[in-house]
N, C-alpha and C positions, 0 to 999 in steps of 0.2 A: 237251592243248589249247593251241594257240599263237595268241595274239591277233593279229589284223590290225585295228588301231585304226580305220581308216575304216569298217570293217564291224561295229564293236562298239558296244553300248549298255550302260550301267548301268541296270538296272531295279530299283526299290525298291518293295516292296509295303507299303502301309499305314504310312507313317512318321508316325503320328498320335498325338495326346496320349493318347487312350483306351488305346493299347497301350504307350506308351513313357515315360509320366510317372507319378510317384506320384499325380498328380491325376486320372489316368485311371480309368475304371470297372472295368478289368480288372486293375489293379495287384496286387490281392490274390492272383491266381493266376499272373500272369506276371512280377511284379516280381522275385522271387528269380532267375529265369532271366535276365532282362534285366541285372541287376546282375552275376551270375556271369560272363556272357560279355562284359561291357562293351559291350553292343549299341549303346547310344545313341552313344557316342563312335566306335565302329567304323563305323557307318553314316555319320557325319559325315566320317570319313576317306575313305570311298569317294566321297562327293560331291565332296570337295575334290580328290582325285586324278583323278576323271573330268573335272572342269572344267579342271584344269591340262593334261590330255592332249587336251582338246577333243573328248571323246567325246559321242555322243548320250546324253542322260540322260532317262529316263522314270520317272514316278511313277504307280503304279496305286492310287488311293485307294478307300476304302469309305465310301459315304454312304447313309443311310436318311432318307426323307422321310415325312411323316405317312401317306401312302397305304400304306406298307409295313406299317403296323400292322394293315391289313385282310387280310393274307395268311391264307388259310383252312387251310393245312397247312404245317407247319414241322418241321424237324429240331430236335434238342435245343439246339444252339448258336444257331440262329435265334431260337428262343423266348426264350433267355436274353438275346441281344443286344437284342431289341426290348423286353424287360422292363426292362432296366437303362439303356436310352437310348443304347446304344453307337453312335457315329458319327451321331447324330441331327442333322438339319438342318431348319430350319423349312420350306424350300421349295427346289426347284431353281431358282427365279427370283429369289431374294434371298439376300444375304449376312448378313441380320439375325441376330444372335446367334452367328455363325460364329466370329469371332475369339476365340481362346483357349478355345473349346469343345473337347469331346473329339474332334470331327471335324476340328479344325484340325491343321495340321502342327506338329511340334515347333518351337519358336521358333528353335533353333540351326540348323535346316535351311532356314529361309525365304530366307536370302541366296542359296542355291543354287536353290531351287525357284522363287522369284519373280524370277529374273534375266531373264525374257523369252525364254529359250532352252530351258528344261526343258519337256519334254512332260508335261502333267498330263492323263491320259486321263479319259474319262468313267468314272464309278464302276463297280466290279464289285459285284455284288449278292449273290453266293453266295461261292464260294471262288476259282475260277479267272477268267481274263480272257475267257471265252467271251462274256460279255454286255457287254464294253466294247470300245473301239477300239484297244487296245494293239497287236495284231498289225498292223492297218492302219498305225498310226503308225510302227512299226518298219520295215515293208516299204517305206513311202514314203521312209524315210531310208536305204534299201539296207543295212539291218542284218540280219545272219544269225548273229552271235555275241552272247551276252548274259552279263553278269556280274550275277547275281541275289542280292538280299539283301532284308531287311525282315521284317515281321511277318505272321503268326506262323508259325514254322517248319513245323509239321506240318499246318497248315490252308491259309492263303492263299499262303504262299511255295511250299509243295510243290505245291499245285494249279496255280499259275502255271508251275512247272517242268514238270509233266506235260503241260499243254496246249501250252506253247511247244515242247517236244520233239516233240509230235505234229505241230506246224506246221512242223517242219524246222529249228528253230534249234539251234545248238550252245551249250551252257550250262554255265557254271561257277557253282556256288553258294558263297557266302562264309559259312562255317559259324559264325563268331563275330560276324557282323553280322545275326543273327537270334536268336530266343528263342521260348519257348513256355510254355504253362501246365503247372504241376505239380499233378496231381490224385491222389486215392487210387488210381486205376486205373493211374497211371504218369506218366512224364515225357514230355510231348509232344515236347520237343526231342530226346531220345534216339531216339524213334520216327522222327523226321524225318531225323536223321543217318544212321540205318540205311538209309532209303530213298534219301537223297541218294547214298550210296555205291553203291547198286545202279544208279541210273538217270541221274544227271547225267554230263556229259562230263568234269567235273572238280569237285573239292571243295577250295577254298582257304581259308586264313586271310586276315584282312584284310591282314596284312603281305605275304603272297604276292600278293594281288590288287593292292595299291598298287604293289608293285615291278614287276609285269607291266604295269600301265598306264603306268608311267614308262619302262619299258625295252623295250617291245615294238617 
């Protein structure tokens, strides 16, 4: 995969406190993986490199509002996320209680996300971007190549990868700018890496992605 920067976007899934901070509600299951892969710092390096290269940058966040508590059927992870208040916001019409909540962006990323240039899409509700406006936003910027990273590897990041591939984008996943839960059944990160190798157009390290953004 050879980057053509005017056609390239950096897409980051769920760069939010609930996933990436010890204060987040999922830290007990994802924290070991986040630390192991230096995920927080590596996502920050991708943001910085993309901004320096003047790339399109898009963030696909995950928010839940009180009405989502009324869903009448849910998968196991949906049940858990709603039970622990993951990504909860008071309302789509107010920012009350949002700052520094689990739904908020990591503080070290805000200088990139809140620069007036980064696309912050409508929230995804399940795993992939089918329910938000990410594809529309990328198409409107003439993007057809994506550098993909964020949380979590085997769930939201992989689901974005699969849908965006089906939409015709060429995608490189940055394998050390993501992480996943470790459960008795297995390591979600290792499951994702296996699938990334099968289906992505490229799998890079952060060092490789930063170098390609600088030198493409």
